[in-house]
N, C-alpha and C positions, 0 to 999 in steps of 0.2 A: 838551583842558583843559591848561593849565599849572598844576602843584599850587603852591601857596604853598611859600617857602623853609621848609626842614624844617631847616636849619643849626643845629646846637646842641640839637636835641631828642633826647630819648631814643629808644630804638628802638621803644617801644610807641606814643609819640607819632608816631613816623614812619610806622609801620604802620596807624595810624588814618587818617593823611592819604592813605596809598596806598589803603586801602579805600573812603574816600569819592572820591577820584579815580576810582577803577575803577568804582564806582557809577555816577557821573556820566556817566564815558565810555562806559560798556557798555550803560546801559539807554535806550533812544529815548525820548524826550519828557520827560525829566526837565529842569525848569527851574531849580530851586535845591535845596540841602539845606542843614539846619542841625541839628547836634547840640546839645541842651540841657540843662543842669544842672538838676536838681531845685527850685533855685531861681529857674530862669528864665534864667540866664546862657548866652549863646553860646559853645559851646567850640569848635566845628569848624564850619567851613562851606564851600560851594562859590561864595561870593559871586561872582556875575558882574560885579559893578562893578570887581572886581580882576583879573578875567580875560578879556582882549579875546576870545580865541577862544571862550570860551562865551557871551559878550555876541553875537558875530557868529552863532552858532548859533541863537541864539533868536528866535522869532517875534514872542513878546509877553514883555513885562517882566514878571517876578515881582511878589511883592508889593513895590512901590516900587522893584523891582529890587535889593533888598537881602536879604541873609540875615539881617541884624540885624532886619528887619521879619517875616520868616518866623520867627525865633526868638520874638518877642514873640507871634505868632499860635499857633504850636505850644506854647509854654508856657500860653497863654490855654486853649486847646482840652484839653490835658493835665489841667490843673486842674478845668476844668468836667466833663470824664468821669470823673474820679478821684471827685469830689464826686457826682456821679449815680449812679456805681456803689454808693458807701457809703450812699446814702439808699434804694437799691433791694436793698442787701444781696447784690449779684452778683458780689462778689469783685474781683479786681485786673483793671485795664484792660489788654489786650493790644495792640490795635490801633484806631484811628479813621480812618474814610475819609469825605470829604467831596466829593460829585460835584457840579461846576459846570457852567454852560452853556460857560464858557471854560476850563476846566481841572478839575484835582483837588488835593486835599490828603490827604495820607497823615501819620498820626502813629502811631509805634509805640514802645513801651517798651523801653528798652534793659536799664538795671539802677538799683536805688537811685533810681528817679524819673528817672532820665536819659530824654531822649527823643530819637527821630530823627524829623525832619519833613521831607517831601519835597513840592514843588509840582510838578504834572506838568501838561503840556499837556493841551488838549481830546481830543487823538487819542492819547494814551498807553494803552498796554493796562495796564490797572489790575491784572491778575495778574500780569504781569510784573514791574510795579514793586513790589507787595506781596512778591513771591518774593524779589527780589533785596534788598529792604529786611530782610527775614527772615535772608537769609545775612548781610547787615552785622550785625544784631543778634546773631545767633550767634557770630559772629567777634570782635566788639569788646565784647560784655557783660562778660566775664570780665575784660577787661584796664582796663577803665574805673574804676579806682581812686580813691579821693579825691586820692592824689597826682599821678595823672595828669590829673585833672580841674583840679586846680591849675595844673599845667604848660601846658595847653591854654589855660586862661584867660588866663595871664601872656602866652603867645604871642601870642594874639589882641590883647591890650591893646597890645603892643610894635608889632605889625605895624600896628594903626590908627594909633599914634603916630608911625610911620614910624622908629623907632629901630633900631639892628642889634641882632641876637640876642646 
C-alpha cells in the first residue's frame, strides 16, 4: 500500500497514517479501513480508490469501493450499538462484529466516540483482524485529540479537493 502524502502533517498525524498503513499491509484479508469521528466524519482511511496497489490486491470491492461509504456504515453501526447498550443498561460498547457470507465488518471504539472500522474479506481470520485492531486502538487512542481530529479532517478535505497541503 502506498500511503497518502503526509507532507505538512504533524508527527502525530503521520504516526496515525503509519499505523493505518501498517494495519492494512500486515493483516491478510483487510479490504478497507476507516477511522471516523464521533460526529460521523471520516478522519483517516485506506481508501483503495486512491491506492492502485491495494486495489489490485482486492478480490472484491469494499462498500462501493470507498472508505467514505465504509465510514458511513461504521458511523451508523456505532450509533445503533451505543443506543442499544444504553437501552439495555449494558455500559459502553467496545467492539462490534458483523459476519456476512462475502465478508466481515468490524467496528471498535477508539476514544471520545471515535471509531475504527474494518471491512474484511470472507476468508479473513476474524481473531487476527480483531487483535490488530485492538493494537491500533491502543496506540492511537491517546493521541486522537480534538486538535488532531481537526487536522486529519482538513487533510482529507484538501486531498479530496486535490489541493496541495
